[in-house]
Each structure stands twice: as structure tokens, then as C-alpha cells.
C-alpha positions in Angstrom: 94.2 88.0 115.4 92.4 91.2 114.0 91.8 91.6 110.4 94.7 92.8 108.6 94.6 96.4 107.4 97.4 97.9 105.5 97.1 101.4 103.9 99.0 103.6 101.1 99.2 107.5 101.8 100.3 109.2 99.0 101.3 113.3 98.7 99.5 114.6 96.0 102.9 116.6 95.1 103.7 115.3 92.5 102.8 112.0 90.0 102.6 108.5 90.9 106.2 107.0 90.5 107.1 103.4 89.8 108.4 102.6 93.2 105.3 104.6 95.3 103.1 102.4 92.7 105.3 99.3 94.0 104.7 100.1 97.3 101.2 100.5 97.0 100.9 97.1 95.0 102.3 95.0 97.8 100.1 96.5 100.3 97.2 95.8 98.2 98.7 91.8 97.4 98.9 91.3 100.8 95.6 92.6 101.6 93.8 91.2 99.2 95.8 87.6 100.0 95.1 87.7 103.7 91.4 89.3 103.2 91.8 91.9 105.0 91.0 95.9 103.7 93.5 98.0 101.6 93.1 101.9 102.7 94.1 105.1 100.7 95.0 107.9 102.7 96.1 111.7 101.1 98.6 113.1 102.6 97.7 116.8 101.6 99.0 119.1 104.7 101.5 120.4 102.5 99.1 123.0 101.2 101.9 125.1 99.3 103.0 121.7 97.1 99.2 119.8 97.2 97.4 120.1 93.8 94.8 118.4 92.6 95.8 117.2 89.5 98.5 114.9 91.3 95.6 113.5 93.2 94.0 113.3 90.5 96.7 111.1 88.7 97.4 109.3 91.8 93.9 108.2 91.6 93.1 107.3 88.0 96.8 105.7 88.0 95.7 103.4 91.0 92.6 102.3 88.9 94.5 101.8 85.7 96.7 99.8 87.5 93.4 97.5 89.1 94.3 98.4 92.4 91.4 99.3 94.4 91.2 100.4 97.6 88.3 99.8 100.4 86.4 102.5 101.9 86.0 105.8 101.4 89.2 108.0 100.6 90.8 109.8 103.6 92.3 113.2 103.4 94.9 114.3 106.0 94.1 117.9 105.8 90.3 117.0 107.0 91.7 115.4 110.2 94.1 118.2 111.5 90.8 118.4 114.7 92.6 114.5 115.1 96.3 115.2 115.5 95.6 118.6 117.7 93.7 116.5 120.1 96.6 113.9 120.2 98.7 116.9 120.7 96.7 118.2 123.4 96.9 114.8 125.5 100.7 115.0 125.1 101.1 118.0 126.8 98.4 117.4 129.8 100.7 114.0 130.5 103.6 116.2 130.8 105.4 114.0 127.3 104.9 117.3 125.0 105.8 121.3 125.3 105.0 124.2 123.7 107.9 126.3 122.2 107.2 129.4 119.4 103.9 128.4 119.0 104.9 124.6 118.1 104.0 121.8 119.9 106.9 119.2 120.2 108.0 115.7 121.7 110.3 115.3 124.8 112.1 112.3 122.7 113.0 109.9 125.4 116.7 108.6 126.3 116.9 105.4 125.7 117.3 102.2 123.6 114.5 100.9 121.3 114.2 97.8 119.6 111.8 97.5 116.9 111.0 94.2 115.0 110.6 94.5 110.9 109.1 91.6 108.6 111.8 91.7 106.4 115.4 93.0 108.4 114.7 91.3 112.1 115.3 93.4 115.0 116.0 97.0 114.1 117.7 99.0 117.2 117.9 102.8 117.5 119.2 105.4 120.2 116.9 107.5 120.7 119.2 110.2 123.0 120.6 110.9 119.2 117.5 112.2 118.2 116.1 115.6 118.2 112.5 116.1 119.8 110.1 116.1 117.7 107.4 118.9 116.4 104.4 117.3 116.6 102.6 120.6 115.7 103.9 123.2 113.9 103.0 126.6 114.1 101.2 127.0 111.4 98.8 124.6 113.3 99.3 121.6 110.7 101.1 118.0 111.8 104.0 117.4 111.1 104.4 114.1 108.9 105.6 111.8 111.4 103.0 112.7 114.4 100.0 112.4 111.2 101.0 109.5 110.6 100.6 107.8 113.7 97.9 109.7 114.7 95.9 108.0 111.3 97.2 104.8 111.4 96.7 104.1 114.8 92.9 105.5 114.4 92.6 103.4 111.3 93.5 100.3 112.7 96.2 99.7 110.4 97.8 96.2 111.9 101.0 96.6 108.9 102.6 99.7 107.8 104.7 98.5 104.8 106.7 100.9 103.1 109.9 101.8 101.5 113.2 101.6 103.5 113.6 104.9 103.0 111.4 105.2 106.0 113.5 103.2 108.3 114.6 106.6 109.8 111.2 107.5 110.7 110.2 104.6 112.3 111.6 105.2 115.9 110.1 108.9 116.0 107.0 107.1 115.1 107.2 104.0 117.4 107.8 106.6 120.8 105.0 108.8 119.8 102.9 105.6 119.5 104.3 104.6 123.2 103.4 107.8 124.4 100.0 107.7 123.1 99.6 104.0 124.5 98.5 103.2 120.7 98.6 99.6 119.9 102.0 99.3 117.8 101.5 97.5 114.5 104.0 95.6 112.4 107.0 97.1 110.4 108.0 95.7 106.8 110.3 97.8 105.5 110.9 96.9 101.5 114.4 97.7 99.6 114.4 100.5 97.3 114.6 100.0 93.7 118.0 100.6 92.4 119.1 101.6 88.2 121.0 98.7 86.3 123.7 100.5 87.5 122.9 100.2 90.9 122.4 104.0 91.6 119.0 105.3 92.5 116.8 105.1 90.1 115.9 108.2 88.1 114.2 108.9 84.5 117.9 108.3 83.6 116.8 104.2 83.7 113.6 105.3 82.1 112.0 105.4 85.3 108.8 107.8 85.1 105.4 108.2 86.4 102.5 105.9 86.1 101.0 108.0 83.6 104.3 108.3 81.6 104.2 104.5 80.9 100.3 104.7 80.0 100.9 107.3 77.6 104.1 105.2 76.3 101.6 102.4 75.4 102.3 100.1 78.0 99.6 97.6 79.3 98.2 97.8 83.3 98.7 94.3 83.1 102.2 93.8 82.3 103.1 96.4 84.6 101.8 95.4 87.0 103.4 91.9 86.6 106.5 93.9 86.2 106.5 95.4 89.4 105.4 92.2 91.1 108.9 91.1 90.1 110.3 93.6 91.6 111.3 92.3 95.1 108.5 89.4 94.9 108.9 86.1 93.0 106.5 84.0 92.1 108.6 80.9 92.1 109.4 78.1 89.9 111.4 80.8 87.6 107.9 82.2 86.8 108.3 85.5 85.3 105.2 85.9 83.7 101.7 85.4 85.8 98.3 87.1 86.4 97.9 89.4 89.0 95.1 86.6 90.1 97.9 84.0 90.9 100.0 86.9 92.3 97.4 87.6 95.2 96.6 83.5 95.5 100.1 83.1 96.2 101.8 85.9 97.7 103.4 86.6 101.4 104.8 89.3 103.1 107.7 87.6 104.3 108.8 85.9 100.7 109.3 90.1 99.3 113.1 90.1 99.0 115.5 92.0 101.8 117.8 93.1 99.2 117.0 96.1 96.5 115.7 95.3 93.5 116.5 96.2 90.0 114.2 98.3 87.3 115.1 97.4 83.5 113.4 98.7 81.0 114.1 96.4 78.8 112.8 93.6 80.9 109.5 96.1 80.8 109.6 96.6 77.3 109.9 92.3 77.4 107.2 91.2 79.6 104.9 94.0 77.6 105.4 92.4 74.6 104.2 88.8 76.2 101.3 90.5 76.9 100.6 92.1 73.5 101.2 89.0 72.1 98.3 87.2 74.0 96.1 89.7 73.7 92.7 89.1 71.8 93.4 90.2 68.6 90.0 92.7 68.3 91.5 94.4 71.5 94.7 94.9 70.1 93.5 96.3 67.3 91.6 98.6 69.5 94.8 99.6 71.4 96.9 100.5 67.9 94.1 102.4 66.5 94.2 105.0 69.7 97.8 105.2 69.2 97.8 105.9 65.4 94.7 108.5 66.0 97.0 109.5 69.0 99.5 110.3 66.8 97.3 112.0 64.1 98.3 109.0 61.5 94.8 107.1 60.9 92.1 108.8 58.7 88.4 108.7 59.9 88.0 106.3 57.5 89.9 103.1 57.4 89.8 99.5 56.4 89.7 97.8 59.9 90.5 94.1 58.3 93.8 95.9 56.5 94.9 96.9 60.1 93.7 93.9 61.6 96.3 92.3 59.2 98.9 94.9 59.8 98.4 94.5 63.8 98.6 90.6 63.1 102.0 90.7 60.8 103.8 93.4 63.8 102.4 91.9 67.0 105.0 89.3 67.5 107.7 92.3 67.1 106.0 94.9 68.8 106.7 95.7 72.4 104.3 99.1 73.4 101.4 100.5 71.1 103.5 102.9 70.4 106.7 100.8 69.2 103.9 100.1 66.7 103.6 102.8 65.3 106.9 103.3 65.0 107.8 99.8 63.3 104.6 100.6 61.0 104.4 104.2 60.3 105.1 102.8 56.5 101.4 102.0 56.6 99.8 105.6 57.6 102.8 107.9 56.2 104.3 108.5 53.1 106.6 110.8 54.3 109.1 107.9 54.2 112.9 108.7 55.7 115.6 106.8 54.9 117.7 105.0 57.6 121.4 106.5 57.1 123.2 103.4 58.0 120.6 101.6 55.2 121.3 104.2 52.7 125.5 103.8 52.8 125.2 99.8 52.8 122.2 98.9 50.4 121.2 102.1 48.0 124.7 101.1 46.2 125.3 101.6 42.3 124.4 97.9 42.0 121.3 98.1 43.8 120.1 100.9 41.6 119.8 98.6 38.7 118.4 95.8 41.2 115.7 98.6 42.0 115.1 99.4 38.6 114.3 96.1 37.5 112.3 95.1 40.6 109.9 97.6 40.1 109.2 96.8 36.2 108.7 93.3 37.7 106.6 94.0 40.2 104.7 96.3 38.0 103.9 93.5 35.3 102.5 91.4 38.4 98.4 91.0 37.6 97.5 89.6 41.2 99.9 91.6 43.8 99.6 89.5 46.8 102.1 87.9 49.0 102.9 84.5 46.8 103.0 86.9 43.2 105.1 89.4 45.4 107.9 86.0 46.5 107.5 84.8 43.5 108.3 87.8 41.5 111.4 88.6 43.6 113.0 85.2 43.2 112.5 84.8 39.9 114.0 88.2 39.4 117.1 86.9 41.5 117.6 83.7 39.3 117.3 86.1 36.2 120.3 88.8 37.6 122.2 86.0 39.2 122.0 87.0 42.6 120.6 86.4 45.9 117.2 87.3 47.2 118.8 88.8 49.6 120.0 91.3 47.2 116.8 92.5 46.3 115.5 92.3 49.4 117.1 94.5 51.6 117.2 97.6 48.9 112.9 97.1 48.5 112.4 97.1 52.1 114.8 100.0 52.8 112.8 101.7 49.4 109.4 101.0 50.6 109.7 101.2 54.4 112.8 103.7 55.2 114.0 100.8 57.4 116.5 97.8 57.2 114.7 95.3 59.2 111.3 94.5 59.8 108.7 92.5 58.9 108.5 89.5 56.0 108.7 92.2 52.9 106.3 90.4 50.7 103.6 90.5 53.1 104.9 94.3 54.0 104.6 95.1 50.5 101.0 92.8 50.0 100.0 95.5 52.9 101.1 99.0 51.4 99.5 97.9 47.7 100.7 97.7 44.6 100.8 101.5 43.4 101.9 102.7 46.9 105.0 100.1 46.4 105.8 100.8 42.6 105.3 104.7 43.9 108.3 104.1 46.5 110.3 102.4 44.6 110.2 104.8 41.6 110.9 107.2 44.2 114.2 105.5 45.6 115.6 104.8 42.4 114.8 108.9 41.4 116.5 109.7 44.9 119.5 107.4 44.0 120.0 108.8 40.6 120.3 112.7 42.3 
């Protein structure tokens, strides 16, 4: 059996979408599992829409995901002579003709059966398909012709792509047959749907890989999640390494039904990877996010920041989620949660906040134990549950109604900042 060769062939007319990334991943996994080759080909014959900006992003996103390719990078725009040679052969054999400066393939009138790895035999009636343009009047090839010429020339053994390409398959198979090229195996992967079962779009949270990267997702988590969209590790395992996926991946195991993209599931998975991250690496990631948001001074206490990361690591889903949850440590521009104000800034709580401020102000050791003892002793003194103190104090000090442990939070905020915020809340309460 010849060596497995597969390809991913993006068009640099937009950023790398999550659906295209999943196609690239499945091709890459198949190649790595079988010891084959994963080729990257840029389909850039649309001169008007192809841009270097998009190409650079696609290449960077693939590298960020860890999807390395074998050999050189191919560009269709540099292979036009190959396409013209193929078209010339078809003209000479009488299977193609020229019309209005373009070269057309005569579609045979027959029933065509194509075996698909996932869908089995698919039948087409080529008499229902019009003659296909091979070379346009501008001298550039059409998608289907360039695709066949390249796949044959590069020795592709398998064509793994989305279900939306099934309609292209008979047009391409006819070209393979006309040029007596060996036919590769086709595998059409069902498309990814949103949670409402409609075609995936931005309203489902599905954006480019670039956007996920900018939002603080980890490449390992995103690759793991994409693996789960149409393929299963088995044994109900959802979290696994790419190395494990390479070992277990089989093309025949890909689902023949559409996968559903759920941004909340991706956030959960990213959170699992964050929990498992080495603390130094996670802190570095958080530092980068804080700097991008302009929330970290040039001089800062790394040990202090590491303690904050430790406090929140079980809760955060992305690096920027940390920025949101822990913003109170890095800015004094605190906005109180409106619902929290209604619920916890009551006339009763004003008095509690004043007493809590005085109690905490009197602490010599403003540490976790000291703060907890002060809050609980105050609760005993005024005859309320500790929660009656904790909720308004949390809102006053962080602006939020929930978060990490309050005593740990106040200890990391520090005595001066805590007293200042509680005092400010009491004054705001009075107006």
C-alpha cells in the first residue's frame, strides 16, 4: 500500500474558521496516526480576494494549534502551467472544448458511483451536471480542476473534507477519469452545527481561531475540543492529549452525523486545562492578558499575583475570564453589580458595613485568619449570620456578588485598600 498522503487546502480569503480548523485537524491526525504525510496547499487563484493578511493568520493559527505540515508550502497561483497542461491534454483528446476564451470539459452522460469512507456508496447522475469550466477566460483554473490536478500531482491518497464538498465530488471524479488519474479515497465529514442545530455562525460563538487565541483559550484545549466534534476517544473520555488522539484516531471512527459546537462546553474544557497547568506557566499567561488590558504596572509583586492566580484558578475558564473575575485587584474603578446593590446595600447593611470597617481597621494582622475571626466575632456581637456581613463586604470591596473566598480576597487586597473601599461604599450608601 502506498504511503498515506492527505492535504489541507485553505483559501486566503478570510481567517481560519473553527470548521476549517477541524478539517485540518482530522487530516493531520490521520496522517500522524498512519505515519503518512500532511501537505499544506494554499488555494490562492482568486486574486481579488486573496490577501497576505489572511494567509499569515492561517499559517500562524495552524502553528499555534500544533498542526505542522510536511515538506514545502504549495501555492496554486504558482502552478498555473500545470493546469494549462492538463487542459491541453483534454482538448487534444476531444474531451474538452474552447468557448469564449474558456476551456470546458464535456460532462459524460452516465450514472456515477463513488464510495465514501463515512457515507458508503453515493450515486450521481452526471447527465444532470452541466459541462464544467476548467480554465477561465482569464487563464486561471476553476476550483474543481485545480483541485484534481494538484491532488493527483501530489499523490493524495485520501481527500478528507466537509460534507459541503459532496456536490463537487462527481465533477472532480469525471476529471480524474478523463485524465486517467488514480482515484483517491473520499471522506466527507459532516458539518459542525450550532446548539440550535442550524449551520454554525458567529451567533453561536464560532469565530476564527485567531479570535479564540485572543480571548485567552489554550491551543491544547481547543484541539481537544475540536477532536470531540465528530470523533470520540471512547470510554466516555472527553479530556485527552493530542498524543493520545494520534495514537487512537481512525478515519472510519469519525461520526457520520453532524457535531454540535457548544461554546460553554469549550469554556469548560479550557478551564480543565487551566486547572492542570503548571502555576508558573499559568501566571505568565495571566500576566500577558493583564498587560494587554493595561491593568498591570511595570513593577509588580509576582508572588502576590501568583497568590491571586491560585485563588481563582478553579474558577477561571480563560485568561481573560481571570481579568474579569479578578479586576478588583488591579483597578480602583469598581462598579457595583446593580442587582447586588438592591439585595445587599440595604439600610440594615449600611450599619453592618460601618461596623465591619471599624472591626477590620483595628486588626494588627490583616491576614486570612485575622479577617475571618473579625468577621465571625462581629456576627456574634450583632446577632446575625456571617453571610449577612460577607455579602455586603464582598460587594463593597470587589463590586461583585460572588467570587473566590472573601477572607482570602481581602487579605490579598490589603488592609488599606479594603478599608478605603468599605468606607466608600458606606458613603455611597448614604447618598
